[in-house]
py3Dmol code that shows the C-alpha trace and the ligand (Angstrom):
import py3Dmol

protein = """\
ATOM      1  CA  MET A   1       1.385   1.887  31.891  1.00  0.00           C
ATOM      2  CA  LYS A   2      -0.385   1.060  28.606  1.00  0.00           C
ATOM      3  CA  ASN A   3       1.294   0.577  25.204  1.00  0.00           C
ATOM      4  CA  ILE A   4       0.673   3.210  22.588  1.00  0.00           C
ATOM      5  CA  VAL A   5      -0.902   1.570  19.566  1.00  0.00           C
ATOM      6  CA  LEU A   6      -0.946   3.583  16.351  1.00  0.00           C
ATOM      7  CA  THR A   7      -3.655   2.804  13.739  1.00  0.00           C
ATOM      8  CA  GLY A   8      -4.809   4.681  10.676  1.00  0.00           C
ATOM      9  CA  PHE A   9      -4.802   4.554   6.916  1.00  0.00           C
ATOM     10  CA  MET A  10      -1.619   4.067   4.841  1.00  0.00           C
ATOM     11  CA  GLY A  11       0.210   7.482   4.734  1.00  0.00           C
ATOM     12  CA  ALA A  12      -1.461   8.757   7.911  1.00  0.00           C
ATOM     13  CA  GLY A  13       1.964   9.136   9.499  1.00  0.00           C
ATOM     14  CA  LYS A  14       2.080   6.177  11.900  1.00  0.00           C
ATOM     15  CA  THR A  15       5.766   5.384  11.339  1.00  0.00           C
ATOM     16  CA  GLU A  16       7.049   8.942  11.573  1.00  0.00           C
ATOM     17  CA  ALA A  17       4.818   9.829  14.601  1.00  0.00           C
ATOM     18  CA  GLY A  18       5.890   6.487  16.190  1.00  0.00           C
ATOM     19  CA  ARG A  19       9.550   7.379  15.781  1.00  0.00           C
ATOM     20  CA  GLU A  20       9.023  10.683  17.391  1.00  0.00           C
ATOM     21  CA  LEU A  21       7.098   9.107  20.312  1.00  0.00           C
ATOM     22  CA  SER A  22       9.930   6.527  20.638  1.00  0.00           C
ATOM     23  CA  ARG A  23      12.459   9.243  20.817  1.00  0.00           C
ATOM     24  CA  ILE A  24      10.464  11.263  23.412  1.00  0.00           C
ATOM     25  CA  LEU A  25       9.529   8.408  25.758  1.00  0.00           C
ATOM     26  CA  GLY A  26      12.568   6.252  25.092  1.00  0.00           C
ATOM     27  CA  TRP A  27      10.272   3.310  24.339  1.00  0.00           C
ATOM     28  CA  LYS A  28      10.830   0.760  21.590  1.00  0.00           C
ATOM     29  CA  ILE A  29       8.805   1.043  18.424  1.00  0.00           C
ATOM     30  CA  ILE A  30       7.486  -2.175  16.929  1.00  0.00           C
ATOM     31  CA  ASP A  31       6.087  -2.025  13.459  1.00  0.00           C
ATOM     32  CA  VAL A  32       3.754  -5.002  12.782  1.00  0.00           C
ATOM     33  CA  ASP A  33       4.437  -4.886   8.973  1.00  0.00           C
ATOM     34  CA  ASP A  34       8.123  -4.960   9.515  1.00  0.00           C
ATOM     35  CA  GLU A  35       7.875  -7.861  11.888  1.00  0.00           C
ATOM     36  CA  ILE A  36       5.811  -9.801   9.350  1.00  0.00           C
ATOM     37  CA  VAL A  37       8.477  -9.006   6.594  1.00  0.00           C
ATOM     38  CA  LYS A  38      11.203 -10.316   8.944  1.00  0.00           C
ATOM     39  CA  ALA A  39       9.323 -13.346   9.984  1.00  0.00           C
ATOM     40  CA  GLN A  40       8.374 -14.346   6.429  1.00  0.00           C
ATOM     41  CA  ASN A  41      11.571 -13.152   4.763  1.00  0.00           C
ATOM     42  CA  MET A  42       9.343 -11.640   2.048  1.00  0.00           C
ATOM     43  CA  THR A  43       8.136  -8.204   1.290  1.00  0.00           C
ATOM     44  CA  ILE A  44       4.468  -7.159   1.764  1.00  0.00           C
ATOM     45  CA  ASN A  45       4.125  -7.076  -2.066  1.00  0.00           C
ATOM     46  CA  GLU A  46       5.473 -10.583  -2.259  1.00  0.00           C
ATOM     47  CA  ILE A  47       3.198 -11.916   0.490  1.00  0.00           C
ATOM     48  CA  PHE A  48       0.118 -10.351  -1.275  1.00  0.00           C
ATOM     49  CA  SER A  49       0.994 -11.638  -4.676  1.00  0.00           C
ATOM     50  CA  LYS A  50       2.058 -15.084  -3.586  1.00  0.00           C
ATOM     51  CA  PHE A  51      -0.566 -15.873  -0.837  1.00  0.00           C
ATOM     52  CA  GLY A  52      -3.236 -13.191  -1.285  1.00  0.00           C
ATOM     53  CA  GLU A  53      -4.672 -10.680   1.186  1.00  0.00           C
ATOM     54  CA  PRO A  54      -6.618 -13.188   3.387  1.00  0.00           C
ATOM     55  CA  VAL A  55      -3.344 -15.010   4.262  1.00  0.00           C
ATOM     56  CA  PHE A  56      -1.663 -11.670   4.922  1.00  0.00           C
ATOM     57  CA  ARG A  57      -4.543 -10.853   7.362  1.00  0.00           C
ATOM     58  CA  GLU A  58      -3.989 -14.074   9.193  1.00  0.00           C
ATOM     59  CA  MET A  59      -0.218 -13.343   9.492  1.00  0.00           C
ATOM     60  CA  GLU A  60      -1.132  -9.813  10.730  1.00  0.00           C
ATOM     61  CA  THR A  61      -3.387 -11.184  13.527  1.00  0.00           C
ATOM     62  CA  GLU A  62      -0.777 -13.622  14.618  1.00  0.00           C
ATOM     63  CA  MET A  63       1.806 -10.941  14.633  1.00  0.00           C
ATOM     64  CA  ILE A  64      -0.386  -8.522  16.531  1.00  0.00           C
ATOM     65  CA  ARG A  65      -0.923 -11.217  19.201  1.00  0.00           C
ATOM     66  CA  LYS A  66       2.807 -11.738  19.453  1.00  0.00           C
ATOM     67  CA  VAL A  67       3.917  -8.095  19.706  1.00  0.00           C
ATOM     68  CA  SER A  68       1.141  -7.276  22.202  1.00  0.00           C
ATOM     69  CA  GLN A  69       2.950  -9.287  24.781  1.00  0.00           C
ATOM     70  CA  ASN A  70       5.399  -6.485  25.162  1.00  0.00           C
ATOM     71  CA  ARG A  71       4.947  -3.695  27.667  1.00  0.00           C
ATOM     72  CA  LYS A  72       5.862  -0.024  27.388  1.00  0.00           C
ATOM     73  CA  VAL A  73       6.260  -0.110  23.569  1.00  0.00           C
ATOM     74  CA  ILE A  74       4.810   1.766  20.699  1.00  0.00           C
ATOM     75  CA  ILE A  75       3.035  -0.583  18.268  1.00  0.00           C
ATOM     76  CA  SER A  76       2.620   0.743  14.735  1.00  0.00           C
ATOM     77  CA  THR A  77      -0.067  -1.315  12.837  1.00  0.00           C
ATOM     78  CA  GLY A  78      -0.763  -1.704   9.090  1.00  0.00           C
ATOM     79  CA  GLY A  79      -3.604   0.370   7.738  1.00  0.00           C
ATOM     80  CA  GLY A  80      -5.996  -2.629   7.535  1.00  0.00           C
ATOM     81  CA  ALA A  81      -5.397  -4.011  11.036  1.00  0.00           C
ATOM     82  CA  VAL A  82      -8.588  -2.251  12.365  1.00  0.00           C
ATOM     83  CA  LEU A  83     -10.785  -4.297  10.090  1.00  0.00           C
ATOM     84  CA  ARG A  84     -10.759  -7.226  12.396  1.00  0.00           C
ATOM     85  CA  GLN A  85     -12.404  -6.695  15.748  1.00  0.00           C
ATOM     86  CA  GLU A  86     -10.122  -9.416  17.161  1.00  0.00           C
ATOM     87  CA  ASN A  87      -6.946  -7.280  16.467  1.00  0.00           C
ATOM     88  CA  LEU A  88      -8.507  -4.315  18.228  1.00  0.00           C
ATOM     89  CA  ASP A  89      -9.438  -6.490  21.228  1.00  0.00           C
ATOM     90  CA  ILE A  90      -5.978  -7.935  21.509  1.00  0.00           C
ATOM     91  CA  LEU A  91      -4.283  -4.523  21.116  1.00  0.00           C
ATOM     92  CA  ARG A  92      -6.603  -2.785  23.534  1.00  0.00           C
ATOM     93  CA  GLU A  93      -5.944  -5.243  26.345  1.00  0.00           C
ATOM     94  CA  HIS A  94      -2.668  -3.676  27.158  1.00  0.00           C
ATOM     95  CA  GLY A  95      -2.716  -0.513  24.968  1.00  0.00           C
ATOM     96  CA  VAL A  96      -4.380   2.756  24.168  1.00  0.00           C
ATOM     97  CA  ILE A  97      -5.496   2.868  20.490  1.00  0.00           C
ATOM     98  CA  ILE A  98      -4.675   6.047  18.699  1.00  0.00           C
ATOM     99  CA  CYS A  99      -5.928   6.604  15.217  1.00  0.00           C
ATOM    100  CA  LEU A 100      -4.082   9.005  12.938  1.00  0.00           C
ATOM    101  CA  ARG A 101      -6.325  10.548  10.332  1.00  0.00           C
ATOM    102  CA  ALA A 102      -5.402  12.377   6.992  1.00  0.00           C
ATOM    103  CA  GLY A 103      -7.450  13.498   4.004  1.00  0.00           C
ATOM    104  CA  PRO A 104      -7.089  11.555   0.653  1.00  0.00           C
ATOM    105  CA  GLU A 105      -4.897  14.215  -1.027  1.00  0.00           C
ATOM    106  CA  THR A 106      -2.422  14.153   1.853  1.00  0.00           C
ATOM    107  CA  ILE A 107      -2.412  10.307   1.688  1.00  0.00           C
ATOM    108  CA  LEU A 108      -1.782  10.379  -2.018  1.00  0.00           C
ATOM    109  CA  ARG A 109       1.077  12.810  -1.531  1.00  0.00           C
ATOM    110  CA  ARG A 110       2.626  10.726   1.245  1.00  0.00           C
ATOM    111  CA  THR A 111       2.257   7.337  -0.554  1.00  0.00           C
ATOM    112  CA  LYS A 112       2.806   8.029  -4.211  1.00  0.00           C
ATOM    113  CA  ASP A 113       6.527   7.424  -4.364  1.00  0.00           C
ATOM    114  CA  ASN A 114       6.418   4.161  -2.549  1.00  0.00           C
ATOM    115  CA  ASN A 115       5.403   1.061  -4.481  1.00  0.00           C
ATOM    116  CA  GLU A 116       5.404  -1.148  -1.443  1.00  0.00           C
ATOM    117  CA  ARG A 117       1.676  -0.830  -0.908  1.00  0.00           C
ATOM    118  CA  PRO A 118      -0.113  -3.488  -2.959  1.00  0.00           C
ATOM    119  CA  LEU A 119      -3.574  -2.033  -2.370  1.00  0.00           C
ATOM    120  CA  LEU A 120      -2.650   1.241  -4.027  1.00  0.00           C
ATOM    121  CA  GLN A 121      -1.016  -0.218  -7.094  1.00  0.00           C
ATOM    122  CA  VAL A 122      -3.833   0.697  -9.310  1.00  0.00           C
ATOM    123  CA  GLU A 123      -4.624   2.955 -12.308  1.00  0.00           C
ATOM    124  CA  ASP A 124      -6.287   5.660 -10.100  1.00  0.00           C
ATOM    125  CA  PRO A 125      -4.913   5.571  -6.534  1.00  0.00           C
ATOM    126  CA  LEU A 126      -6.724   8.703  -5.402  1.00  0.00           C
ATOM    127  CA  LYS A 127     -10.036   6.988  -6.281  1.00  0.00           C
ATOM    128  CA  ARG A 128      -8.992   3.808  -4.445  1.00  0.00           C
ATOM    129  CA  ILE A 129      -7.923   5.829  -1.398  1.00  0.00           C
ATOM    130  CA  LYS A 130     -11.257   7.544  -1.316  1.00  0.00           C
ATOM    131  CA  GLU A 131     -13.166   4.270  -1.559  1.00  0.00           C
ATOM    132  CA  LEU A 132     -11.072   2.500   1.048  1.00  0.00           C
ATOM    133  CA  LEU A 133     -11.312   5.517   3.425  1.00  0.00           C
ATOM    134  CA  GLU A 134     -15.043   5.618   3.137  1.00  0.00           C
ATOM    135  CA  PHE A 135     -15.360   1.835   3.787  1.00  0.00           C
ATOM    136  CA  ARG A 136     -12.974   1.880   6.683  1.00  0.00           C
ATOM    137  CA  LYS A 137     -14.112   5.077   8.446  1.00  0.00           C
ATOM    138  CA  PRO A 138     -16.249   3.261  11.108  1.00  0.00           C
ATOM    139  CA  PHE A 139     -13.487   0.861  11.839  1.00  0.00           C
ATOM    140  CA  TYR A 140     -10.853   3.604  12.335  1.00  0.00           C
ATOM    141  CA  GLU A 141     -13.405   5.441  14.573  1.00  0.00           C
ATOM    142  CA  LYS A 142     -13.334   2.564  17.069  1.00  0.00           C
ATOM    143  CA  ALA A 143      -9.982   4.016  18.301  1.00  0.00           C
ATOM    144  CA  ASP A 144      -9.808   5.566  21.794  1.00  0.00           C
ATOM    145  CA  ILE A 145      -8.313   8.763  20.374  1.00  0.00           C
ATOM    146  CA  MET A 146      -8.491  10.273  16.842  1.00  0.00           C
ATOM    147  CA  ILE A 147      -5.885  12.750  15.711  1.00  0.00           C
ATOM    148  CA  ASP A 148      -5.890  14.787  12.512  1.00  0.00           C
ATOM    149  CA  THR A 149      -2.340  14.816  10.878  1.00  0.00           C
ATOM    150  CA  ASP A 150      -2.909  16.965   7.813  1.00  0.00           C
ATOM    151  CA  GLU A 151      -0.339  19.831   7.790  1.00  0.00           C
ATOM    152  CA  LYS A 152       1.302  18.598  11.030  1.00  0.00           C
ATOM    153  CA  THR A 153       4.859  17.528  11.597  1.00  0.00           C
ATOM    154  CA  PRO A 154       5.617  14.172  13.197  1.00  0.00           C
ATOM    155  CA  PHE A 155       6.895  16.003  16.308  1.00  0.00           C
ATOM    156  CA  HIS A 156       3.606  17.845  16.672  1.00  0.00           C
ATOM    157  CA  ILE A 157       1.596  14.696  16.115  1.00  0.00           C
ATOM    158  CA  ALA A 158       3.583  13.019  18.839  1.00  0.00           C
ATOM    159  CA  GLU A 159       3.181  15.874  21.249  1.00  0.00           C
ATOM    160  CA  GLU A 160      -0.625  15.891  20.483  1.00  0.00           C
ATOM    161  CA  ILE A 161      -0.811  12.190  21.211  1.00  0.00           C
ATOM    162  CA  LEU A 162       0.923  12.626  24.579  1.00  0.00           C
ATOM    163  CA  GLU A 163      -1.333  15.604  25.483  1.00  0.00           C
ATOM    164  CA  ARG A 164      -4.503  13.833  24.512  1.00  0.00           C
ATOM    165  CA  MET A 165      -3.414  10.780  26.656  1.00  0.00           C
ATOM    166  CA  GLY A 166      -2.751  13.227  29.576  1.00  0.00           C
ATOM    167  CA  TRP A 167       0.913  12.212  29.620  1.00  0.00           C
ATOM    168  CA  LYS A 168       2.436  15.557  28.798  1.00  0.00           C
ATOM    169  CA  ARG A 169       4.310  17.206  31.542  1.00  0.00           C
TER     170      ARG A 169
END
"""
ligand_1 = """\
16
S3P
C -2.478 -2.172 4.297
C -1.513 -1.192 4.871
C -0.115 -1.471 4.793
C 0.093 -2.932 4.851
C -0.540 -3.556 3.695
C -2.067 -3.466 3.863
C -3.920 -1.759 4.348
O 0.480 -0.798 5.982
O -0.249 -3.503 6.072
O -0.032 -3.079 2.560
O -4.801 -2.592 4.186
O -4.213 -0.497 4.521
P 0.773 0.766 6.185
O -0.474 1.326 6.687
O 1.828 0.810 7.201
O 1.209 1.235 4.880
"""
view = py3Dmol.view(width=600, height=400)
view.addModel(protein, "pdb")
view.setStyle({"model": 0}, {"cartoon": {"style": "trace"}})
view.addModel(ligand_1, "xyz")
view.setStyle({"model": 1}, {"stick": {}})
view.zoomTo()
view.show()
């Protein structure tokens, strides 16, 4: 059985949908960012400000390699993980890659009260979200399955994932 790998932009609902999947399947959820935070004993903001994004991306690939050794788990990745083909190759070896998609306004609504996302700590976050979404679109579309999450609850997103994978009884 393949792992379930959740990709998608910040605020696309990976964490919440992952928790629902974990509850439904009884599988453990591993959040790549949380694992990096634990391993470094620093927040994502601290890692970005102290070492910069390129170092974070190295840590991310290393952690993706590590967590991909698990079986029958849900792996929730950070929004930029898809930017490296190497990450996708590692994740796909034992997993199905699901990309959760949301529109810029939904993303803004879901992310605005959380200041733990260094890439969105700018004057005009909506503009930044639109730019990043535009640039990253072809990378997100490399997923095996794309799912829209606007207006959907985490439970419905989880159900849709299982349905699209052909795992729903
Ligand atoms: C990032 C997304 C974040 C985190 C980091 C960079 C990105 O994860 O990895 O702030 O480049 O989109 P979430 O998607 O879980 O917020």
